[in-house]
C-alpha positions as CSV (number, residue, x, y, z in Angstrom):
1,M,-84.5,-4.3,67.9
2,I,-85.3,-4.5,64.2
3,L,-82.8,-1.7,63.5
4,Q,-80.0,-3.9,64.9
5,R,-81.2,-6.9,63.3
6,L,-80.9,-4.9,59.8
7,I,-77.5,-3.9,60.6
8,M,-76.4,-7.5,61.2
9,G,-78.0,-8.8,58.2
10,L,-76.3,-6.4,56.1
11,C,-73.1,-7.3,58.0
12,V,-73.5,-10.4,56.4
13,V,-73.7,-8.7,52.9
14,W,-70.1,-7.2,54.0
15,C,-68.3,-10.7,55.2
16,M,-69.6,-12.0,51.6
17,V,-67.1,-9.4,50.0
18,A,-64.4,-9.8,52.0
19,S,-63.9,-13.3,49.9
20,V,-63.5,-11.5,46.8
21,G,-60.4,-10.4,45.1
22,A,-56.7,-10.6,45.5
23,A,-56.2,-13.6,43.3
24,A,-56.2,-11.0,40.1
25,A,-52.8,-9.7,41.4
26,Q,-51.0,-12.5,39.2
27,T,-53.1,-11.6,35.9
28,I,-52.5,-9.2,33.1
29,T,-55.6,-6.5,33.5
30,V,-57.1,-5.9,30.0
31,G,-59.2,-2.3,30.0
32,S,-61.3,-1.2,27.0
33,K,-63.5,2.0,26.7
34,N,-67.1,1.8,26.4
35,F,-67.7,1.5,22.4
36,G,-67.4,-1.6,20.3
37,E,-64.3,-1.4,18.6
38,S,-62.5,-0.9,22.1
39,Y,-64.2,-3.7,23.3
40,L,-63.7,-6.1,20.3
41,L,-59.6,-5.0,20.0
42,A,-59.1,-5.5,23.9
43,E,-60.7,-8.7,23.5
44,I,-58.4,-9.7,20.9
45,A,-55.5,-8.7,23.0
46,A,-57.1,-10.8,25.9
47,Q,-57.3,-14.0,23.8
48,V,-54.2,-13.4,22.4
49,L,-52.1,-13.1,25.7
50,E,-54.3,-16.1,26.8
51,A,-53.3,-18.3,23.6
52,Q,-49.9,-17.5,25.0
53,G,-50.1,-18.5,28.7
54,F,-51.2,-15.2,30.3
55,R,-54.0,-15.1,32.9
56,V,-56.2,-12.0,31.9
57,D,-58.4,-10.0,33.8
58,R,-60.8,-7.9,31.8
59,K,-62.0,-4.7,32.9
60,L,-63.9,-3.7,29.8
61,G,-66.4,-1.0,29.4
62,L,-64.8,1.8,31.2
63,G,-66.2,5.3,30.9
64,G,-64.3,6.6,28.2
65,T,-60.8,8.2,27.6
66,L,-59.8,9.8,30.6
67,I,-61.1,6.9,33.1
68,C,-59.3,4.3,30.9
69,Y,-56.1,6.9,31.1
70,E,-56.1,7.4,34.8
71,A,-56.6,3.5,35.4
72,L,-53.5,3.0,33.4
73,R,-51.5,5.7,35.1
74,N,-52.5,4.2,38.4
75,A,-51.5,0.7,37.4
76,E,-55.5,-0.7,37.8
77,I,-55.1,-2.3,34.5
78,D,-52.0,-3.4,32.8
79,L,-53.1,-2.0,28.9
80,Y,-56.0,-1.0,26.7
81,P,-56.3,0.0,23.1
82,E,-55.9,3.5,22.3
83,Y,-55.4,6.0,19.4
84,T,-52.7,8.2,18.5
85,G,-55.2,11.3,17.5
86,T,-57.1,10.8,20.5
87,L,-53.6,10.9,22.9
88,G,-52.2,13.6,21.0
89,Q,-55.2,16.0,21.1
90,A,-57.6,14.8,24.0
91,V,-55.3,13.7,26.5
92,L,-51.5,15.0,25.8
93,N,-52.7,18.4,24.2
94,L,-50.0,18.4,21.5
95,P,-50.3,20.5,18.7
96,G,-50.4,19.4,15.1
97,N,-50.7,15.6,14.6
98,P,-48.4,14.0,16.3
99,N,-47.1,10.6,15.4
100,R,-46.2,7.5,17.8
101,T,-42.5,8.4,18.5
102,Q,-43.4,11.9,19.4
103,I,-46.3,10.9,21.6
104,N,-44.3,8.4,23.2
105,Q,-41.5,11.0,24.0
106,V,-44.5,12.8,26.4
107,L,-45.9,9.4,27.6
108,A,-42.5,8.5,28.9
109,S,-42.4,11.3,31.7
110,Q,-46.1,9.4,32.8
111,G,-44.3,5.8,32.9
112,L,-46.7,4.6,30.0
113,E,-45.9,3.6,26.2
114,L,-48.0,3.0,23.4
115,L,-46.6,-0.3,21.1
116,P,-46.2,-0.4,17.8
117,E,-49.8,0.2,15.5
118,Y,-52.4,-2.3,14.8
119,G,-52.2,-0.9,11.1
120,F,-55.3,1.2,10.5
121,N,-56.4,4.7,11.0
122,N,-60.3,4.8,13.1
123,T,-60.5,8.4,12.4
124,Y,-63.5,10.6,13.6
125,A,-66.4,11.3,11.2
126,V,-69.2,13.4,10.6
127,V,-72.0,11.3,9.3
128,V,-75.5,11.7,7.9
129,R,-78.4,9.2,6.5
130,D,-77.2,8.2,3.4
131,E,-80.6,9.4,1.2
132,Q,-80.7,12.8,3.0
133,A,-77.1,13.5,1.9
134,Q,-78.4,12.6,-1.9
135,E,-81.6,14.9,-1.2
136,L,-79.4,17.9,0.0
137,G,-76.4,17.3,-2.1
138,L,-74.5,16.9,1.1
139,R,-70.8,15.7,0.4
140,R,-68.1,17.9,2.8
141,I,-68.7,18.7,6.4
142,G,-68.4,22.6,5.4
143,D,-72.1,22.0,3.4
144,L,-73.8,21.5,6.8
145,K,-73.6,25.5,7.3
146,N,-76.0,25.8,4.7
147,Y,-78.7,24.0,6.2
148,S,-80.5,23.7,9.6
149,L,-80.0,20.2,10.8
150,V,-80.6,18.5,14.4
151,A,-76.9,17.8,15.3
152,A,-76.3,15.5,18.1
153,F,-73.0,14.2,19.4
154,S,-71.3,12.0,21.7
155,H,-70.6,13.6,25.2
156,E,-66.6,13.3,24.8
157,F,-66.7,14.5,21.0
158,I,-68.7,17.9,22.2
159,Q,-65.9,18.4,24.7
160,R,-62.7,17.5,23.1
161,E,-60.2,19.8,21.8
162,D,-60.2,17.8,18.2
163,G,-64.0,17.5,18.4
164,W,-67.0,20.0,17.9
165,P,-65.2,23.2,19.2
166,G,-62.5,23.1,16.7
167,L,-64.6,21.4,14.2
168,A,-67.3,24.5,14.2
169,E,-64.3,26.9,13.9
170,R,-62.7,25.6,11.4
171,Y,-65.9,25.1,9.1
172,S,-67.8,28.0,10.3
173,L,-70.7,25.8,11.7
174,E,-73.2,27.6,13.9
175,Q,-75.5,25.1,14.8
176,S,-76.4,24.5,18.0
177,V,-75.8,21.1,19.3
178,T,-76.7,18.7,22.2
179,G,-75.2,15.6,23.6
180,I,-76.0,11.9,23.2
181,E,-74.4,8.5,24.1
182,H,-72.3,7.2,21.1
183,G,-74.1,3.7,20.5
184,L,-77.9,5.4,21.1
185,A,-76.7,8.1,18.3
186,Y,-77.0,5.5,15.5
187,Q,-80.8,4.5,16.3
188,A,-81.5,8.1,16.8
189,I,-80.5,9.1,13.3
190,A,-81.6,6.1,11.5
191,D,-85.1,7.1,13.1
192,G,-84.8,10.4,11.9
193,A,-84.6,12.3,15.1
194,I,-81.3,13.4,14.7
195,D,-79.6,14.5,11.2
196,V,-75.9,14.7,11.9
197,T,-73.7,12.9,14.5
198,D,-70.3,11.8,14.7
199,A,-69.2,8.3,14.2
200,Y,-65.8,6.2,13.9
201,S,-64.9,5.7,10.2
202,T,-64.2,1.9,11.1
203,D,-67.6,1.5,12.8
204,G,-69.7,-1.4,11.7
205,E,-72.9,0.7,12.1
206,L,-72.2,2.8,9.4
207,Q,-73.2,-0.2,7.1
208,R,-75.9,-1.2,9.5
209,Y,-77.9,2.2,9.2
210,R,-76.8,3.4,5.7
211,L,-74.8,6.3,6.8
212,R,-72.5,8.5,4.7
213,I,-69.4,10.2,5.7
214,L,-68.9,13.7,5.1
215,E,-65.4,14.4,3.4
216,D,-63.4,16.1,5.5
217,D,-62.0,18.5,3.0
218,L,-60.4,21.0,5.1
219,G,-58.1,18.1,7.0
220,Y,-59.3,18.7,10.6
221,F,-59.3,15.4,11.9
222,P,-56.0,14.0,12.7
223,E,-55.1,10.1,12.3
224,Y,-56.2,7.9,14.8
225,R,-54.1,5.0,14.4
226,A,-55.0,2.1,17.0
227,A,-52.5,0.5,19.6
228,T,-51.9,-0.9,22.5
229,L,-51.2,1.5,25.3
230,V,-49.3,-0.1,28.2
231,Q,-47.0,0.9,31.5
232,A,-43.6,1.5,30.7
233,S,-42.4,-1.3,33.1
234,A,-44.3,-3.8,30.8
235,S,-42.2,-7.1,30.7
236,P,-40.5,-8.3,27.4
237,R,-42.7,-11.0,27.5
238,L,-46.0,-9.2,26.9
239,R,-44.3,-7.3,24.5
240,Q,-43.5,-10.0,22.6
241,A,-46.6,-11.4,23.2
242,L,-48.7,-8.4,21.8
243,A,-46.1,-8.0,19.0
244,G,-48.0,-10.3,16.6
245,L,-50.6,-7.4,16.1
246,H,-48.5,-4.9,14.8
247,N,-49.7,-4.3,11.2
248,M,-52.4,-6.9,11.5
249,L,-55.5,-4.8,10.3
250,D,-56.2,-2.3,7.8
251,E,-59.7,0.1,7.7
252,S,-61.7,-2.5,5.7
253,Q,-61.0,-5.5,8.1
254,V,-61.8,-3.7,10.8
255,Q,-65.1,-2.3,9.8
256,A,-65.8,-5.9,8.8
257,L,-65.4,-7.3,12.2
258,N,-67.2,-4.5,13.8
259,A,-70.0,-5.3,11.4
260,K,-70.0,-8.9,12.3
261,V,-70.9,-7.7,16.0
262,A,-73.4,-4.8,14.9
263,I,-74.9,-6.6,12.0
264,Q,-74.4,-10.3,12.4
265,G,-75.1,-10.2,16.3
266,L,-72.1,-12.0,16.9
267,S,-70.3,-11.7,20.5
268,F,-66.9,-9.6,21.0
269,Q,-65.5,-12.9,22.3
270,E,-66.8,-15.2,19.0
271,V,-65.6,-12.2,16.7
272,A,-61.9,-12.4,18.5
273,A,-61.9,-15.8,18.5
274,D,-62.2,-16.4,14.5
275,F,-59.7,-13.6,13.8
276,I,-57.2,-15.0,16.0
277,Q,-58.1,-18.9,14.5
278,A,-57.8,-17.2,10.8
279,N,-54.1,-15.3,11.6
280,S,-53.0,-17.6,14.3
281,G,-49.7,-17.9,11.9
282,R,-48.9,-14.3,11.6
283,L,-49.5,-13.9,15.4
284,G,-47.5,-16.9,16.1
285,I,-50.2,-19.1,18.2
286,S,-50.6,-22.4,17.5
287,E,-54.1,-23.9,16.8
288,Q,-54.2,-25.4,20.1
289,D,-53.2,-22.5,22.3
290,T,-56.1,-20.5,20.2
291,A,-58.9,-23.1,21.1
292,K,-57.6,-22.9,24.5
293,S,-57.8,-18.9,24.7
294,A,-61.5,-18.9,23.7
295,T,-62.8,-20.9,26.4
296,P,-62.1,-18.1,29.2
297,S,-62.9,-15.2,26.8
298,L,-66.6,-16.7,27.3
299,Q,-66.2,-16.0,31.1
300,S,-66.2,-12.3,30.2
301,P,-68.2,-9.8,32.2
302,W,-70.8,-9.3,29.4
303,V,-71.8,-12.6,29.0
304,A,-71.7,-13.8,32.7
305,P,-74.7,-15.1,34.1
306,L,-77.4,-12.7,35.2
307,W,-77.4,-14.4,38.5
308,G,-73.4,-13.1,38.7
309,H,-74.3,-9.5,37.8
310,F,-77.0,-9.5,40.4
311,V,-75.2,-11.0,43.6
312,R,-72.4,-8.3,42.2
313,H,-75.1,-5.5,42.5
314,L,-76.0,-6.8,45.9
315,Q,-72.3,-6.6,47.2
316,L,-72.0,-3.0,45.8
317,T,-75.4,-1.7,47.1
318,G,-75.3,-3.9,50.2
319,S,-71.8,-2.8,51.5
320,A,-72.4,1.0,50.8
321,L,-75.8,0.7,53.0
322,F,-74.3,-1.1,55.8
323,A,-71.5,1.7,55.7
324,A,-73.8,4.6,55.6
325,I,-76.0,3.1,58.2
326,A,-73.4,2.4,60.7
327,I,-71.4,5.8,59.8
328,G,-74.6,8.1,59.1
329,L,-76.5,7.1,62.6
330,G,-73.1,7.1,64.5
331,I,-72.6,10.6,63.1
332,S,-76.4,11.5,63.9
333,L,-76.3,10.4,67.7
334,L,-73.3,12.6,68.0
335,V,-74.5,16.0,66.4
336,Y,-78.2,16.0,66.9
337,R,-78.2,17.9,70.4
338,R,-75.9,20.7,68.5
339,Q,-77.8,22.4,66.0
340,R,-75.7,24.5,64.3
341,L,-73.0,21.3,64.0
342,A,-76.0,18.9,63.0
343,E,-76.7,21.6,60.0
344,I,-73.3,21.6,59.0
345,V,-73.1,17.8,58.9
346,V,-76.6,17.5,56.8
347,Y,-75.0,20.4,54.5
348,L,-72.1,18.8,53.9
349,C,-74.0,15.4,53.2
350,G,-76.2,17.3,50.5
351,L,-73.0,18.4,49.1
352,M,-72.1,14.9,47.8
353,Q,-75.5,14.7,46.0
354,T,-74.8,17.9,44.1
355,I,-71.7,15.9,42.2
356,P,-72.7,13.7,39.3
357,S,-72.5,10.2,39.9
358,L,-70.1,9.2,36.9
359,A,-67.9,12.4,37.6
360,L,-67.5,11.3,41.4
361,L,-66.5,7.8,40.3
362,A,-64.2,9.2,38.0
363,L,-62.4,11.3,40.7
364,M,-62.1,8.4,42.6
365,I,-59.9,6.9,40.5
366,P,-56.6,8.8,41.3
367,I,-57.2,8.1,45.0
368,F,-58.7,4.7,45.0
369,G,-58.4,3.1,41.7
370,I,-61.1,1.4,39.8
371,G,-63.4,-1.4,40.7
372,F,-65.2,-2.4,43.7
373,L,-63.7,-0.4,46.3
374,P,-64.1,3.2,44.9
375,A,-67.4,2.4,43.8
376,I,-68.7,1.5,47.3
377,I,-67.1,4.7,48.7
378,A,-69.1,6.9,46.0
379,L,-72.4,4.7,47.1
380,F,-71.7,5.2,50.4
381,L,-71.6,8.8,49.9
382,Y,-74.8,9.4,47.7
383,S,-76.5,7.1,50.8
384,L,-75.6,9.6,53.4
385,L,-78.2,12.3,52.9
386,P,-81.3,10.4,53.5
387,I,-80.0,8.5,56.6
388,V,-78.2,11.4,58.2
389,R,-81.3,14.2,57.4
390,N,-83.9,11.9,58.7
391,A,-81.9,10.8,61.8
392,I,-81.1,14.3,63.2
393,T,-84.4,15.5,62.3
394,A,-86.0,12.7,64.2
395,L,-83.6,12.8,67.2
396,A,-84.0,16.3,67.5
397,N,-87.6,17.0,67.3
398,T,-88.8,14.6,70.0
399,D,-91.8,15.9,71.3
400,P,-90.4,18.4,74.1
401,T,-93.0,17.7,76.4
402,L,-92.1,13.7,76.6
403,V,-88.5,14.9,77.0
404,R,-89.4,17.4,80.2
405,V,-91.8,14.2,81.7
406,S,-88.5,11.6,80.8
407,A,-86.2,14.0,82.6
408,A,-88.6,14.5,85.6
409,L,-88.9,10.8,86.1
410,G,-85.0,11.0,86.3
411,L,-84.1,9.5,83.5
412,S,-80.4,10.1,82.5
413,G,-79.5,11.4,78.6
414,W,-78.6,8.1,77.5
415,E,-81.7,6.7,79.0
416,Q,-84.0,9.2,77.0
417,L,-81.9,8.5,73.7
418,R,-82.7,4.6,74.2
419,Y,-86.3,4.4,75.6
420,L,-87.6,7.5,74.3
421,R,-85.5,9.3,71.2
422,L,-84.3,6.1,69.5
423,P,-87.8,4.3,69.8
424,L,-90.1,7.6,68.2
425,A,-87.4,8.5,65.8
426,T,-87.1,4.8,64.1
427,P,-89.9,4.8,61.6
428,A,-88.1,8.2,60.2
429,I,-84.7,6.6,60.4
430,F,-86.1,3.4,58.5
431,A,-87.7,5.9,55.7
432,G,-84.0,7.4,55.3
433,I,-82.8,4.1,54.9
434,R,-85.0,2.7,52.7
435,T,-84.5,6.1,50.3
436,A,-81.0,5.4,50.6
437,A,-81.5,1.8,49.5
438,V,-83.3,3.0,46.3
439,I,-80.8,5.4,45.5
440,S,-77.8,3.4,46.1
441,I,-79.4,0.5,43.4
442,G,-80.1,2.7,41.1
443,T,-76.8,4.7,41.4
444,A,-74.8,1.4,41.2
445,T,-75.3,0.7,37.8
446,L,-72.9,3.4,36.9
447,A,-70.2,1.4,38.8
448,A,-69.6,-0.6,35.4
449,F,-67.8,2.4,34.1
450,I,-65.4,1.7,36.4
451,G,-64.7,-1.9,35.9
452,A,-66.9,-2.5,39.3
453,G,-69.4,-4.8,37.5
454,G,-72.9,-5.5,38.6
455,L,-76.1,-4.8,36.6
456,G,-74.8,-2.0,35.0
457,E,-72.5,-4.3,33.2
458,P,-75.0,-5.6,30.4
459,I,-76.7,-2.0,30.2
460,V,-72.8,-0.4,29.3
461,V,-72.8,-3.2,26.6
462,G,-76.0,-2.6,25.3
463,L,-75.8,1.2,24.7
464,S,-72.2,0.4,23.2
465,L,-73.9,-2.0,20.6
466,N,-77.1,-0.2,20.7
467,D,-78.9,-3.5,21.9
468,T,-82.4,-2.9,23.3
469,N,-82.3,-6.6,24.8
470,M,-78.9,-6.3,26.4
471,I,-79.8,-2.9,28.3
472,L,-83.4,-4.4,29.4
473,R,-81.1,-7.5,30.6
474,G,-79.7,-5.0,33.4
475,A,-82.1,-2.6,33.6
476,I,-85.2,-4.8,34.8
477,P,-83.4,-6.7,37.0
478,A,-82.1,-3.4,38.6
479,A,-85.7,-2.3,38.8
480,V,-87.2,-5.2,40.2
481,L,-84.7,-5.0,42.8
482,A,-85.3,-1.5,43.6
483,I,-89.0,-2.4,43.9
484,A,-88.3,-5.3,46.5
485,V,-86.2,-3.4,48.6
486,E,-88.5,-0.5,48.3
487,L,-91.4,-3.1,49.8
488,V,-89.4,-5.2,52.2
489,F,-88.3,-1.5,53.8
490,A,-91.9,-0.1,53.6
491,A,-92.8,-3.6,55.3
492,L,-90.5,-2.9,58.1
493,E,-91.2,0.8,58.7
494,R,-94.9,0.0,59.1
495,K,-93.9,-2.8,61.9
496,V,-91.7,-0.5,63.7
497,S,-94.1,2.7,63.6
498,P,-96.0,3.1,66.5
499,P,-99.4,2.3,66.6
500,R,-102.1,5.2,66.1
């Protein structure tokens, strides 16, 4: 039977996944958020560790502060670069402008510790185009209330306690604002689609797009001093390896490093390697060790061959789809005769579709951590509805006349299912599987936000860099894969459909 062959084929994909895995237990896992400077600082830390003999697993581009923070608390990563202002205001909700010592007093109860600072303050900033600032005489944030400008801020900034809500209250700003991906905001403001957005004061894009930082004359934003956030149980050897980063950078140096990525088009790995080589003495790293550390970094996820992203994407979607077919069809066969129970099952499966995909992935972290497993579980939940709904509907609505005839012929309930209901329901079941496969392929691109890899990896990096080519590197193969799967299942569906 074609359906059985399909399930057997998906089993092969599942077996491919079994070999992925457990070697990272002996490594230091370095994470980062999904914006350029976080990638860069994480890559510098990773190469410093590699130069001193550590094996490093990179989980870069995780979907924001809370995802990184929860991943660290749940020991899914060992460290990531963070900022004092972010910890104090957005995570721990501490009053005022707490320093590192005060933050560590609170972090201790959560088993975390902020290591000594890198030396620079990357504060939030509100920016406008330089020519518009000159034209309207915009110098301070408070000047914005005199003009009706189009404002769009990063989604995290809109929600944070130290973001838009408090800023609007402090400066009596009444503009309506919309959310936008941080990396895309720069292109939008450069093109004139928006007039005002948030930025980080050390971003290289400030030079690239000739943006002006408006003066925070009321002192709203706290200091955001960068440092490495680790688990309190981090080994002395790990702490010593990262000690050289203390006070290594000032604001102008960081902006220059960020500009090498944003303006010159260098990769994070290249910029990090150049920085480490230039400062190897202060970091306590020999030139020989520096050369060794640069090689593994070139295997970081965002520069891995496209084939690797593609295979990972297939593993994610194939595993989730196989599980959804096996469990979804099993549940459907159990409940299709009981109308009320079947309605409840379909309703619960539909409920999963109402949860935004990134939110569902984030909710998985405290239970399943980050990476492959939570991504598969989330994709499995999203794939259930079309499979279960189509299967239950088709099985329960088999032509009553044919059912009565089969009963008159003496067929048992099992025989009716095997020889009548399933053959007639197979086209509808295939249509459900086909829909689930396409949904899974598209949704799997978001799995990169929790470190699961796949074709979402270059998309996430491309968004952080506003690099259209990088975005297309992931988006086009994902679209091609979805179309190919759609065509394959359409052909299978026609093959199993009864002749008219």
